[in-house]
C-alpha positions as a LaTeX table, in Angstrom:
\begin{tabular}{lrrr}
\hline
Residue & $x$ (\AA) & $y$ (\AA) & $z$ (\AA) \\
\hline
Met1 & 49.07 & 33.79 & $-44.94$ \\
Arg2 & 46.98 & 30.67 & $-45.46$ \\
Ile3 & 48.39 & 29.05 & $-42.29$ \\
Leu4 & 47.66 & 32.21 & $-40.30$ \\
Leu5 & 44.07 & 32.37 & $-41.56$ \\
Thr6 & 43.51 & 28.64 & $-40.79$ \\
Ser7 & 44.93 & 29.07 & $-37.28$ \\
Ile8 & 42.64 & 32.06 & $-36.60$ \\
Leu9 & 39.58 & 30.11 & $-37.81$ \\
Ile10 & 40.44 & 27.08 & $-35.66$ \\
Phe11 & 41.07 & 29.30 & $-32.61$ \\
Thr12 & 37.78 & 31.18 & $-33.18$ \\
Phe13 & 35.87 & 27.89 & $-33.61$ \\
Gln14 & 37.29 & 26.51 & $-30.36$ \\
Ile15 & 36.32 & 29.65 & $-28.44$ \\
Ser16 & 32.82 & 29.76 & $-29.93$ \\
Phe17 & 31.92 & 26.09 & $-29.63$ \\
Gly18 & 34.34 & 24.79 & $-27.01$ \\
Gln19 & 33.24 & 23.60 & $-23.62$ \\
Ser20 & 33.75 & 26.39 & $-21.14$ \\
Gly21 & 32.44 & 24.45 & $-18.13$ \\
Phe22 & 30.28 & 21.52 & $-17.23$ \\
Ile23 & 28.26 & 20.13 & $-14.37$ \\
Asn24 & 29.48 & 16.80 & $-13.09$ \\
Ser25 & 26.67 & 14.59 & $-11.81$ \\
Pro26 & 26.40 & 10.84 & $-11.22$ \\
Met27 & 25.31 & 8.83 & $-14.21$ \\
Val28 & 25.48 & 5.27 & $-15.40$ \\
Ile29 & 27.82 & 4.29 & $-18.17$ \\
Gly30 & 27.22 & 0.63 & $-18.94$ \\
Asn31 & 25.66 & $-1.85$ & $-21.29$ \\
Ala32 & 22.51 & $-2.34$ & $-19.16$ \\
Gly33 & 21.37 & 0.47 & $-16.92$ \\
Glu34 & 20.07 & 3.98 & $-16.79$ \\
Thr35 & 19.91 & 7.18 & $-14.79$ \\
Trp36 & 16.56 & 8.77 & $-13.95$ \\
Phe37 & 16.13 & 12.33 & $-12.71$ \\
Gln38 & 13.06 & 13.86 & $-11.08$ \\
Asn39 & 13.12 & 17.08 & $-9.07$ \\
Asp40 & 16.02 & 16.73 & $-6.63$ \\
Tyr41 & 16.25 & 12.94 & $-6.93$ \\
Asn42 & 18.72 & 10.97 & $-9.01$ \\
Leu43 & 18.41 & 7.19 & $-9.44$ \\
Ser44 & 21.19 & 5.34 & $-11.23$ \\
Phe45 & 21.11 & 1.59 & $-11.74$ \\
Thr46 & 22.79 & $-1.17$ & $-13.67$ \\
Val47 & 21.66 & $-4.70$ & $-14.39$ \\
Gly48 & 23.70 & $-7.86$ & $-13.98$ \\
Gln49 & 26.93 & $-6.40$ & $-12.67$ \\
Ile50 & 28.60 & $-7.40$ & $-9.45$ \\
Ala51 & 30.57 & $-5.09$ & $-7.15$ \\
Ile52 & 34.13 & $-4.71$ & $-8.41$ \\
Glu53 & 35.93 & $-1.60$ & $-7.21$ \\
Thr54 & 35.53 & 2.05 & $-6.21$ \\
Tyr55 & 38.08 & 4.70 & $-7.13$ \\
Ser56 & 38.05 & 8.24 & $-5.74$ \\
Gln57 & 40.21 & 11.26 & $-6.28$ \\
Asn58 & 39.34 & 14.70 & $-4.89$ \\
Gln59 & 35.62 & 15.22 & $-5.65$ \\
Thr60 & 35.43 & 12.49 & $-8.31$ \\
Ile61 & 34.11 & 9.03 & $-7.39$ \\
Phe62 & 34.12 & 6.23 & $-9.94$ \\
Thr63 & 32.45 & 2.95 & $-8.96$ \\
Gln64 & 32.24 & $-0.14$ & $-11.07$ \\
Gly65 & 29.51 & $-2.65$ & $-10.41$ \\
Phe66 & 26.47 & $-2.92$ & $-8.19$ \\
His67 & 25.36 & $-0.06$ & $-5.93$ \\
Gln68 & 23.24 & $-0.85$ & $-2.88$ \\
Asp69 & 22.52 & 1.09 & 0.27 \\
Ser70 & 23.03 & $-0.46$ & 3.67 \\
Tyr71 & 19.80 & $-1.21$ & 5.54 \\
Gln72 & 19.33 & $-2.09$ & 9.19 \\
Ile73 & 16.40 & $-4.22$ & 10.38 \\
Thr74 & 14.80 & $-2.59$ & 13.40 \\
Gln75 & 11.83 & $-4.85$ & 14.11 \\
Leu76 & 10.48 & $-8.27$ & 13.14 \\
Asn77 & 6.83 & $-9.14$ & 13.62 \\
Asn78 & 5.67 & $-12.73$ & 14.02 \\
Leu79 & 2.76 & $-13.35$ & 11.71 \\
Asn80 & 0.00 & $-15.85$ & 12.33 \\
Thr81 & 0.74 & $-18.55$ & 9.77 \\
Asn82 & $-1.51$ & $-21.18$ & 11.30 \\
Phe83 & $-4.15$ & $-21.23$ & 8.57 \\
Asp84 & $-6.12$ & $-24.41$ & 8.00 \\
Ile85 & $-6.96$ & $-24.42$ & 4.29 \\
Ser86 & $-7.58$ & $-27.60$ & 2.27 \\
Ile87 & $-7.29$ & $-27.63$ & $-1.51$ \\
Phe88 & $-8.41$ & $-30.81$ & $-3.23$ \\
Pro89 & $-8.15$ & $-32.67$ & $-5.54$ \\
Asn90 & $-4.74$ & $-31.56$ & $-6.69$ \\
Pro91 & $-3.85$ & $-32.35$ & $-9.47$ \\
Thr92 & $-7.25$ & $-32.23$ & $-11.16$ \\
Ser93 & $-8.81$ & $-32.00$ & $-14.59$ \\
Asp94 & $-12.04$ & $-30.16$ & $-13.77$ \\
Asn95 & $-12.79$ & $-28.66$ & $-10.31$ \\
Ile96 & $-10.73$ & $-27.44$ & $-7.37$ \\
Asn97 & $-12.42$ & $-27.43$ & $-3.96$ \\
Ile98 & $-11.20$ & $-25.10$ & $-1.23$ \\
Asp99 & $-12.23$ & $-25.57$ & 2.40 \\
Tyr100 & $-11.39$ & $-22.80$ & 4.83 \\
Asn101 & $-11.38$ & $-23.78$ & 8.49 \\
Ile102 & $-11.18$ & $-20.09$ & 9.35 \\
Asn103 & $-14.44$ & $-18.60$ & 10.61 \\
Asn104 & $-15.65$ & $-15.09$ & 9.84 \\
Ala105 & $-12.76$ & $-14.09$ & 7.60 \\
Arg106 & $-12.89$ & $-12.26$ & 4.28 \\
Ala107 & $-10.66$ & $-13.40$ & 1.45 \\
Asp108 & $-9.55$ & $-12.65$ & $-2.10$ \\
Leu109 & $-8.49$ & $-15.48$ & $-4.42$ \\
Phe110 & $-6.33$ & $-15.30$ & $-7.55$ \\
Ile111 & $-5.21$ & $-18.03$ & $-9.94$ \\
Lys112 & $-2.18$ & $-17.06$ & $-12.01$ \\
Asp113 & $-0.44$ & $-18.81$ & $-14.86$ \\
Ile114 & 3.29 & $-19.55$ & $-14.93$ \\
Arg115 & 3.98 & $-16.06$ & $-16.36$ \\
Gly116 & 2.16 & $-14.37$ & $-13.46$ \\
Ala117 & $-0.91$ & $-13.29$ & $-15.42$ \\
Thr118 & $-4.16$ & $-13.49$ & $-13.44$ \\
Ile119 & $-6.56$ & $-15.85$ & $-15.20$ \\
Tyr120 & $-9.19$ & $-16.19$ & $-12.45$ \\
Tyr121 & $-10.12$ & $-14.15$ & $-9.40$ \\
Ser122 & $-12.81$ & $-13.96$ & $-6.74$ \\
Leu123 & $-12.86$ & $-10.93$ & $-4.46$ \\
Asp124 & $-14.15$ & $-10.29$ & $-0.94$ \\
Phe125 & $-15.85$ & $-13.58$ & $-0.17$ \\
Ser126 & $-16.54$ & $-15.26$ & 3.16 \\
Thr127 & $-14.42$ & $-18.22$ & 4.28 \\
Asn128 & $-17.36$ & $-19.80$ & 6.12 \\
Lys129 & $-18.22$ & $-22.16$ & 3.24 \\
Arg130 & $-16.46$ & $-24.35$ & 0.65 \\
Gln131 & $-15.51$ & $-22.74$ & $-2.63$ \\
Thr132 & $-15.50$ & $-24.77$ & $-5.87$ \\
Ile133 & $-13.65$ & $-23.43$ & $-8.92$ \\
Asp134 & $-14.14$ & $-24.87$ & $-12.40$ \\
Ile135 & $-10.73$ & $-25.05$ & $-14.10$ \\
Ser136 & $-11.78$ & $-27.41$ & $-16.91$ \\
Lys137 & $-11.27$ & $-24.65$ & $-19.50$ \\
Phe138 & $-7.67$ & $-23.99$ & $-18.34$ \\
Ala139 & $-4.83$ & $-25.38$ & $-20.42$ \\
Pro140 & $-2.97$ & $-28.29$ & $-18.82$ \\
Gly141 & $-0.10$ & $-27.06$ & $-16.68$ \\
Val142 & 0.98 & $-25.62$ & $-13.34$ \\
Tyr143 & $-0.81$ & $-22.63$ & $-11.80$ \\
Val144 & $-0.35$ & $-20.50$ & $-8.70$ \\
Leu145 & $-3.30$ & $-20.12$ & $-6.33$ \\
Glu146 & $-3.03$ & $-17.05$ & $-4.07$ \\
Ile147 & $-5.40$ & $-16.51$ & $-1.17$ \\
Ile148 & $-5.28$ & $-13.20$ & 0.68 \\
Leu149 & $-7.01$ & $-13.35$ & 4.06 \\
Asn150 & $-8.41$ & $-10.18$ & 5.64 \\
Ser151 & $-6.40$ & $-8.05$ & 3.17 \\
Lys152 & $-3.09$ & $-8.81$ & 4.88 \\
Asn153 & $-2.07$ & $-12.49$ & 4.95 \\
Lys154 & $-1.14$ & $-14.08$ & 1.63 \\
Ile155 & $-1.05$ & $-17.86$ & 1.30 \\
Val156 & 0.29 & $-19.32$ & $-1.95$ \\
Tyr157 & $-0.35$ & $-22.83$ & $-3.31$ \\
Gln158 & 0.67 & $-24.61$ & $-6.49$ \\
Ile159 & $-2.06$ & $-26.40$ & $-8.37$ \\
Gln160 & $-1.80$ & $-28.62$ & $-11.43$ \\
Lys161 & $-4.35$ & $-28.95$ & $-14.23$ \\
Leu162 & $-4.36$ & $-32.29$ & $-16.05$ \\
Asn163 & $-5.85$ & $-33.16$ & $-19.45$ \\
\hline
\end{tabular}
C-alpha cells in the first residue's frame, strides 16, 4: 500500500509540475557572453571565443564559438587627408603650440589620457590662428591629441608631457 501511495504522489507531482512544453529560442551558454531581448530583436554574443563548429539537426542549430554576419562593402570614399597641421614642441613640459595651415575651417580639439578620458577640450574654434595649450599641470606621460575639422575629419596625434 505504501509503494502504491508513493507512486501515485510521484505521478501526480510530475503531472502538476512537469514541463509540458517549452519555447526554444537562441541563447548563449558560455563563460563570457549574454543574450539580450528587446521587442522582436534578439542579440546573443560571447567574448573571447573563436569559431569552432556548427551542428544542426532538424530545427535545432548548435554553434560553438564566434558568430558574425557577412558584410559586403559597396562603396569606398576617398577622404581629403592632406591637412597641414604643425604641433610643436613635442615632447614638452609646459606649452603645446598648434598651427593650422587650413583657412576658414572650424575645429574641435580634445586631449585624452592613456585610458581615453578627456582631460582638455576646446570646441568650435577657428583654424586661422595659432593655438597654445598649457599642459604644465598634466602629469608626465603620453597623451592623445584629437582634432576634428569641420565636424567630419578626425586627425589624431600623440603628444608627450615631460617633467
